[in-house]
Backbone as numpy.savetxt, mean C-alpha at the origin, in Angstrom:
# Nx Ny Nz CAx CAy CAz Cx Cy Cz
-47.41 -8.53 -13.68 -46.70 -7.73 -12.66 -45.21 -8.02 -12.76
-44.41 -6.98 -13.01 -42.97 -7.19 -13.16 -42.29 -7.35 -11.82
-41.28 -8.18 -11.79 -40.54 -8.41 -10.54 -39.45 -7.36 -10.40
-39.09 -7.05 -9.17 -38.03 -6.08 -8.90 -36.68 -6.72 -9.16
-35.71 -5.98 -9.71 -34.38 -6.55 -9.95 -33.70 -6.90 -8.64
-32.99 -7.99 -8.63 -32.29 -8.45 -7.44 -30.80 -8.21 -7.62
-30.11 -7.83 -6.55 -28.66 -7.67 -6.61 -28.27 -6.22 -6.48
-27.15 -5.86 -7.11 -26.61 -4.52 -6.93 -27.48 -3.47 -7.61
-27.51 -2.26 -7.09 -28.36 -1.21 -7.66 -27.88 -0.80 -9.04
-28.78 -0.17 -9.80 -28.48 0.18 -11.19 -27.32 1.16 -11.28
-27.19 2.10 -10.32 -26.15 3.12 -10.38 -24.89 2.71 -9.62
-24.73 1.45 -9.38 -23.57 0.92 -8.65 -22.26 1.33 -9.33
-21.34 1.91 -8.57 -20.01 2.27 -9.05 -19.01 1.46 -8.24
-18.38 0.50 -8.88 -17.52 -0.44 -8.15 -16.32 0.26 -7.50
-15.71 1.19 -8.24 -14.54 1.89 -7.68 -14.91 2.66 -6.42
-16.04 3.37 -6.46 -16.47 4.13 -5.29 -16.79 3.20 -4.12
-17.41 2.07 -4.42 -17.75 1.11 -3.36 -16.50 0.53 -2.71
-15.51 0.19 -3.53 -14.27 -0.38 -3.00 -13.53 0.65 -2.15
-13.50 1.91 -2.59 -12.84 2.96 -1.81 -13.55 3.16 -0.48
-14.88 3.21 -0.50 -15.64 3.40 0.74 -15.39 2.23 1.70
-15.37 1.02 1.16 -15.11 -0.15 2.01 -13.69 -0.12 2.56
-12.73 0.26 1.72 -11.34 0.32 2.16 -11.17 1.31 3.31
-11.87 2.44 3.25 -11.79 3.41 4.35 -12.29 2.79 5.66
-13.39 2.05 5.57 -13.94 1.42 6.78 -12.98 0.36 7.32
-12.46 -0.47 6.45 -11.53 -1.51 6.89 -10.27 -0.89 7.49
-9.80 0.22 6.88 -8.60 0.89 7.39 -8.84 1.43 8.80
-9.99 2.05 9.01 -10.24 2.71 10.30 -10.69 1.75 11.39
-11.36 0.66 11.02 -11.93 -0.24 12.02 -11.31 -1.63 12.05
-10.51 -1.96 11.04 -10.01 -3.32 10.93 -11.08 -4.22 10.32
-10.66 -5.41 9.92 -11.61 -6.33 9.27 -12.70 -6.77 10.23
-12.30 -7.28 11.38 -13.28 -7.81 12.33 -14.20 -6.72 12.86
-13.69 -5.49 13.00 -14.49 -4.41 13.55 -15.43 -3.76 12.55
-15.30 -4.15 11.28 -16.18 -3.59 10.25 -17.34 -4.55 10.01
-18.49 -4.20 10.50 -19.66 -5.08 10.38 -20.30 -4.93 9.00
-21.10 -5.92 8.63 -21.82 -5.82 7.36 -22.80 -4.64 7.39
-23.32 -4.33 8.57 -24.22 -3.18 8.68 -23.46 -1.89 8.39
-22.23 -1.78 8.93 -21.42 -0.59 8.67 -21.08 -0.48 7.19
-20.79 -1.61 6.57 -20.50 -1.61 5.14 -21.73 -1.17 4.33
-22.88 -1.69 4.72 -24.11 -1.33 4.03 -24.37 0.17 4.11
-24.18 0.74 5.29 -24.39 2.18 5.48 -23.32 2.99 4.75
-22.06 2.54 4.85 -20.96 3.28 4.24 -20.98 3.26 2.73
-21.43 2.15 2.15 -21.45 2.01 0.71 -22.78 2.45 0.10
-23.78 2.63 0.97 -25.11 2.97 0.47 -25.72 1.83 -0.31
-25.42 0.59 0.12 -25.92 -0.61 -0.56 -26.51 -1.54 0.47
-27.50 -2.29 0.05 -28.04 -3.31 0.94 -27.02 -4.44 1.09
-27.14 -5.21 2.17 -26.25 -6.34 2.38 -26.33 -7.32 1.21
-27.54 -7.56 0.73 -27.70 -8.49 -0.39 -27.01 -7.97 -1.65
-27.03 -6.65 -1.85 -26.35 -6.07 -3.01 -24.83 -6.20 -2.89
-24.33 -6.02 -1.67 -22.89 -6.18 -1.44 -22.47 -7.61 -1.73
-23.25 -8.56 -1.26 -22.92 -9.97 -1.49 -23.05 -10.33 -2.96
-24.01 -9.72 -3.65 -24.17 -9.99 -5.08 -22.98 -9.46 -5.88
-22.43 -8.33 -5.44 -21.33 -7.70 -6.17 -19.97 -8.31 -5.83
-19.76 -8.67 -4.55 -18.43 -9.07 -4.09 -18.36 -10.50 -3.54
-19.49 -11.16 -3.42 -19.50 -12.54 -2.94 -19.61 -12.67 -1.45
-18.90 -11.82 -0.71 -18.89 -11.89 0.75 -18.16 -10.68 1.30
-18.21 -10.52 2.60 -17.42 -9.46 3.24 -15.93 -9.69 2.98
-15.49 -10.94 3.07 -14.09 -11.26 2.82 -13.72 -10.95 1.38
-14.64 -11.21 0.44 -14.37 -10.92 -0.96 -14.20 -9.43 -1.20
-15.02 -8.62 -0.54 -14.91 -7.17 -0.65 -13.59 -6.69 -0.05
-13.23 -7.25 1.10 -11.96 -6.90 1.75 -10.78 -7.24 0.84
-10.81 -8.43 0.25 -9.72 -8.84 -0.63 -9.59 -7.91 -1.82
-10.70 -7.52 -2.42 -10.63 -6.62 -3.57 -10.08 -5.26 -3.16
-10.49 -4.78 -1.99 -9.98 -3.49 -1.52 -8.48 -3.53 -1.31
-8.00 -4.59 -0.66 -6.56 -4.72 -0.41 -5.79 -4.81 -1.71
-6.23 -5.67 -2.61 -5.52 -5.86 -3.87 -5.51 -4.57 -4.70
-6.63 -3.84 -4.71 -6.72 -2.62 -5.49 -5.65 -1.62 -5.08
-5.45 -1.44 -3.78 -4.50 -0.44 -3.31 -3.09 -0.99 -3.15
-2.96 -2.29 -2.90 -1.63 -2.87 -2.77 -0.88 -2.84 -4.09
-1.59 -3.02 -5.20 -0.93 -3.05 -6.50 -0.29 -1.71 -6.85
-0.76 -0.63 -6.22 -0.11 0.66 -6.46 1.33 0.64 -5.98
1.58 -0.07 -4.87 2.94 -0.13 -4.33 3.84 -0.99 -5.21
3.29 -2.04 -5.80 4.09 -2.85 -6.72 4.58 -1.98 -7.88
3.71 -1.10 -8.38 4.09 -0.21 -9.47 5.21 0.73 -9.04
5.14 1.23 -7.80 6.19 2.10 -7.29 7.52 1.37 -7.26
7.53 0.13 -6.80 8.77 -0.65 -6.77 9.31 -0.87 -8.18
8.42 -1.20 -9.11 8.85 -1.42 -10.50 9.52 -0.19 -11.07
8.89 0.96 -10.87 9.43 2.20 -11.43 10.72 2.63 -10.73
10.77 2.45 -9.41 11.99 2.84 -8.68 13.18 1.97 -9.09
12.96 0.68 -9.20 14.07 -0.24 -9.52 14.55 -0.07 -10.95
13.83 0.66 -11.78 14.27 0.93 -13.14 15.22 2.12 -13.21
15.37 2.85 -12.09 16.29 3.98 -12.07 17.73 3.52 -12.23
18.57 4.29 -12.95 19.96 3.86 -13.18 20.89 4.01 -11.98
20.54 4.90 -11.05 21.40 5.17 -9.89 20.75 4.60 -8.63
21.52 3.87 -7.81 20.94 3.23 -6.64 20.39 4.24 -5.65
21.05 5.37 -5.49 20.52 6.40 -4.60 19.15 6.86 -5.03
18.96 7.00 -6.34 17.66 7.41 -6.86 16.64 6.30 -6.74
17.09 5.04 -6.81 16.18 3.91 -6.59 15.56 4.02 -5.20
16.41 4.19 -4.19 15.93 4.26 -2.81 15.10 5.52 -2.58
15.55 6.64 -3.15 14.82 7.89 -2.98 13.43 7.80 -3.60
13.37 7.33 -4.83 12.09 7.24 -5.53 11.15 6.29 -4.80
11.68 5.16 -4.39 10.87 4.16 -3.70 10.25 4.72 -2.42
11.05 5.31 -1.57 10.56 5.78 -0.28 9.72 7.04 -0.40
10.16 7.97 -1.23 9.42 9.22 -1.33 8.07 9.02 -2.02
8.04 8.25 -3.07 6.75 8.02 -3.74 5.82 7.18 -2.88
6.38 6.29 -2.09 5.54 5.53 -1.17 4.90 6.44 -0.14
5.68 7.39 0.38 5.13 8.35 1.33 4.01 9.16 0.69
4.23 9.60 -0.55 3.19 10.35 -1.25 1.94 9.49 -1.40
2.13 8.21 -1.68 0.98 7.31 -1.81 0.29 7.10 -0.47
1.08 6.93 0.61 0.50 6.77 1.94 -0.41 7.95 2.29
-0.04 9.13 1.82 -0.69 10.36 2.28 -1.56 11.01 1.21
-2.05 10.21 0.27 -2.97 10.74 -0.73 -4.22 11.28 -0.04
-4.87 12.30 -0.63 -6.13 12.81 -0.07 -7.14 11.69 0.08
-7.90 11.72 1.14 -8.83 10.63 1.44 -9.92 10.48 0.39
-10.11 11.50 -0.45 -11.14 11.41 -1.49 -10.81 10.34 -2.51
-9.51 10.00 -2.63 -9.16 8.98 -3.61 -8.25 7.89 -3.06
-8.06 7.84 -1.76 -7.19 6.82 -1.18 -7.58 6.58 0.27
-7.59 5.33 0.72 -8.07 5.04 2.08 -7.01 5.04 3.16
-5.74 5.33 2.82 -4.67 5.13 3.78 -3.96 3.83 3.44
-2.90 3.50 4.17 -2.14 2.28 3.83 -2.84 1.06 4.41
-3.82 0.59 3.69 -4.65 -0.52 4.15 -3.83 -1.78 4.38
-2.80 -2.00 3.56 -2.10 -3.28 3.64 -1.26 -3.42 4.90
-0.95 -2.32 5.58 -0.17 -2.45 6.81 -1.03 -2.31 8.06
-2.33 -2.15 7.87 -3.20 -2.01 9.04 -4.26 -3.09 9.05
-5.35 -2.86 8.37 -6.46 -3.80 8.41 -6.12 -5.13 7.77
-5.19 -5.15 6.83 -4.91 -6.40 6.11 -4.35 -7.48 7.01
-3.53 -7.10 7.97 -2.87 -8.11 8.79 -3.74 -8.48 9.98
-4.86 -9.08 9.68 -5.80 -9.53 10.69 -5.78 -11.03 10.78
-6.27 -11.56 11.89 -6.27 -13.02 12.06 -7.64 -13.62 11.78
-8.54 -12.84 11.15 -9.86 -13.38 10.85 -9.74 -14.50 9.82
-10.37 -15.65 10.06 -10.23 -16.80 9.15 -10.58 -16.47 7.71
-11.55 -15.59 7.49 -11.96 -15.28 6.13 -10.96 -14.49 5.34
-9.90 -13.98 5.99 -8.93 -13.15 5.28 -7.57 -13.83 5.15
-7.49 -15.12 5.40 -6.20 -15.81 5.32 -5.59 -15.68 3.93
-6.41 -15.85 2.88 -5.88 -15.73 1.52 -5.35 -14.33 1.27
-6.01 -13.31 1.80 -5.56 -11.94 1.63 -4.25 -11.71 2.35
-4.14 -12.25 3.55 -2.88 -12.11 4.30 -1.74 -12.77 3.54
-2.02 -13.93 2.94 -1.00 -14.62 2.16 -0.57 -13.76 0.97
-1.56 -13.16 0.30 -1.27 -12.29 -0.83 -0.39 -11.12 -0.40
-0.73 -10.46 0.72 0.04 -9.32 1.20 1.47 -9.74 1.55
1.61 -10.88 2.22 2.94 -11.37 2.58 3.77 -11.66 1.34
3.14 -12.28 0.35 3.85 -12.58 -0.90 4.21 -11.30 -1.65
3.34 -10.30 -1.59 3.64 -9.02 -2.24 4.85 -8.37 -1.59
4.88 -8.33 -0.26 6.03 -7.75 0.43 7.31 -8.51 0.10
7.23 -9.83 0.07 8.41 -10.64 -0.24 8.88 -10.38 -1.67
7.93 -10.27 -2.59 8.28 -10.00 -3.99 8.92 -8.63 -4.14
8.38 -7.62 -3.46 8.95 -6.28 -3.53 10.37 -6.25 -2.96
10.56 -6.93 -1.82 11.89 -6.95 -1.22 12.88 -7.70 -2.10
12.43 -8.79 -2.71 13.31 -9.56 -3.60 13.72 -8.71 -4.81
12.78 -8.00 -5.38 13.09 -7.14 -6.52 14.10 -6.06 -6.12
13.90 -5.46 -4.96 14.83 -4.44 -4.49 16.21 -5.03 -4.22
16.26 -6.20 -3.58 17.55 -6.84 -3.29 18.31 -7.14 -4.58
17.60 -7.64 -5.58 18.25 -7.95 -6.85 18.77 -6.70 -7.53
18.04 -5.60 -7.39 18.52 -4.33 -7.97 19.76 -3.84 -7.23
19.79 -3.99 -5.92 20.96 -3.58 -5.14 22.15 -4.48 -5.47
21.90 -5.77 -5.63 22.97 -6.70 -6.00 23.58 -6.31 -7.35
22.75 -5.90 -8.28 23.25 -5.50 -9.59 24.12 -4.25 -9.47
23.68 -3.31 -8.63 24.49 -2.10 -8.42 25.84 -2.45 -7.81
25.84 -3.39 -6.85 27.09 -3.82 -6.22 28.01 -4.48 -7.24
27.46 -5.37 -8.05 28.29 -6.11 -9.01 28.87 -5.19 -10.07
28.17 -4.10 -10.36 28.64 -3.14 -11.36 29.52 -2.05 -10.74
29.69 -2.11 -9.43 30.52 -1.12 -8.75 29.88 0.24 -8.63
28.54 0.28 -8.67 27.84 1.56 -8.64 27.07 1.79 -7.34
27.32 0.99 -6.35 26.51 1.10 -5.13 26.90 2.29 -4.27
28.15 2.30 -3.83 28.60 3.37 -2.95 28.07 3.26 -1.54
27.41 2.15 -1.22 26.88 1.92 0.12 27.49 0.63 0.66
28.19 0.74 1.78 28.90 -0.42 2.31 28.04 -1.33 3.17
26.91 -1.70 2.66 25.99 -2.61 3.35 25.65 -3.75 2.40
25.65 -4.97 2.90 25.33 -6.11 2.06 23.95 -5.93 1.43
23.79 -6.34 0.17 22.51 -6.13 -0.52 21.30 -6.64 0.24
21.38 -7.85 0.78 20.21 -8.39 1.50 19.88 -7.56 2.72
20.92 -7.09 3.43 20.71 -6.26 4.61 20.14 -4.91 4.24
20.66 -4.31 3.17 20.17 -3.01 2.74 18.71 -3.10 2.28
18.38 -4.17 1.58 17.00 -4.36 1.14 16.07 -4.51 2.35
16.51 -5.32 3.33 15.69 -5.52 4.54 15.57 -4.22 5.33
16.64 -3.45 5.39 16.61 -2.16 6.10 15.64 -1.20 5.43
15.67 -1.16 4.10 14.76 -0.28 3.37 13.32 -0.70 3.59
13.08 -2.02 3.58 11.72 -2.51 3.82 11.25 -2.16 5.24
12.15 -2.27 6.20 11.81 -1.93 7.57 11.43 -0.45 7.68
12.19 0.40 7.00 11.88 1.83 6.99 10.54 2.07 6.29
10.29 1.36 5.19 9.03 1.49 4.45 7.84 1.18 5.36
7.94 0.06 6.08 6.85 -0.33 6.97 6.67 0.69 8.11
7.77 1.19 8.63 7.68 2.19 9.69 7.01 3.47 9.21
7.33 3.89 8.01 6.70 5.07 7.44 5.20 4.85 7.25
4.85 3.64 6.83 3.44 3.30 6.65 2.69 3.39 7.97
3.27 2.81 9.01 2.63 2.83 10.34 2.50 4.26 10.84
3.57 5.05 10.69 3.52 6.44 11.15 2.45 7.22 10.39
2.32 6.94 9.10 1.27 7.59 8.31 -0.11 7.22 8.84
-0.31 5.94 9.13 -1.60 5.49 9.66 -1.91 6.12 11.01
-0.86 6.50 11.74 -1.06 7.12 13.04 -1.20 8.64 12.95
-1.19 9.16 11.72 -1.49 10.57 11.53 -0.32 11.50 11.24
0.89 10.96 11.15 2.03 11.83 10.84 1.90 12.32 9.40
2.10 13.60 9.18 1.87 14.20 7.88 2.96 13.92 6.87
2.64 14.23 5.61 3.58 13.98 4.52 4.91 14.68 4.71
4.88 15.95 5.12 6.11 16.69 5.29 7.06 16.05 6.28
6.54 15.63 7.43 7.38 15.00 8.45 7.91 13.65 7.97
7.05 12.91 7.27 7.49 11.61 6.76 8.62 11.77 5.74
8.51 12.78 4.89 9.56 13.02 3.90 10.85 13.49 4.57
10.74 14.22 5.69 11.93 14.59 6.44 12.65 13.36 6.97
11.88 12.37 7.42 12.47 11.11 7.90 13.17 10.40 6.75
12.53 10.36 5.60 13.13 9.74 4.42 14.44 10.43 4.06
14.41 11.76 4.02 15.62 12.50 3.67 16.75 12.24 4.65
16.43 12.18 5.94 17.46 11.93 6.95 18.04 10.52 6.78
17.17 9.56 6.52 17.63 8.18 6.34 18.52 8.06 5.11
18.10 8.68 4.02 18.88 8.61 2.78 20.21 9.33 2.92
20.21 10.47 3.59 21.46 11.20 3.79 22.45 10.36 4.60
21.93 9.60 5.57 22.78 8.74 6.38 23.32 7.57 5.56
22.44 6.94 4.79 22.85 5.78 3.99 23.82 6.16 2.88
23.52 7.26 2.21 24.29 7.64 1.04 25.44 8.58 1.37
25.45 9.09 2.60 26.47 10.01 3.06 26.55 11.26 2.18
25.39 11.66 1.65 25.33 12.88 0.85 23.86 13.25 0.67
23.57 14.54 0.55 22.17 14.94 0.29 21.78 14.61 -1.14
20.55 14.22 -1.34 20.04 13.97 -2.68 19.61 15.29 -3.32
19.76 15.37 -4.65 19.27 16.57 -5.32 17.74 16.56 -5.28
17.18 17.76 -5.30 15.72 17.89 -5.23 15.07 17.22 -6.42
13.95 16.60 -6.16 13.23 15.95 -7.25 11.74 16.08 -6.95
10.96 16.44 -7.95 9.52 16.65 -7.74 8.81 15.31 -7.75
8.36 14.89 -6.55 7.66 13.62 -6.42 6.32 13.84 -5.78
5.84 15.07 -5.78 4.68 15.41 -4.99 3.37 15.37 -5.76
3.40 14.88 -7.01 2.18 14.89 -7.79 1.18 13.88 -7.34
């Protein structure tokens, strides 16, 4: 008599499972997302979830890291722009586009909502998110400092202050997105902020893909 296989199901799709879990964590928070809800949302037994991810905290960490790394890529690409105005524009506009991706392939800005929980099992994840934000801000500050030293800034704000201001705006846009404000309105906020900082309108650029 053959024994039944133990662990995750044969048709298990890790990407789909992580996205489904991320949606639950985004909407309910870490503590409010029960293992039963995860089991129902992922279509997996609790034992299969634990076999695949180790624990609820392990699944949460993978979900956060999967979507947080997209923002690191946005910072990398934005800071490679030759003009500081385009650095800020690319960073904020592409972040808004990422915040507002269709739910079929994105759970919302998980790192600014469910990630910042005080549940003991997520301390390592909170540390990772904090370090990611610090790394992104440091990269942006260094790029602004380079623009200042080369005389290409055109913005009369100290680099550290401008970087912190941009980060504050980034977090505010993320929160507004989580509260349901649409992409169009968020981009209007970005455009108004950039026009104020740069004292000129930016040329149109297709960032909506």
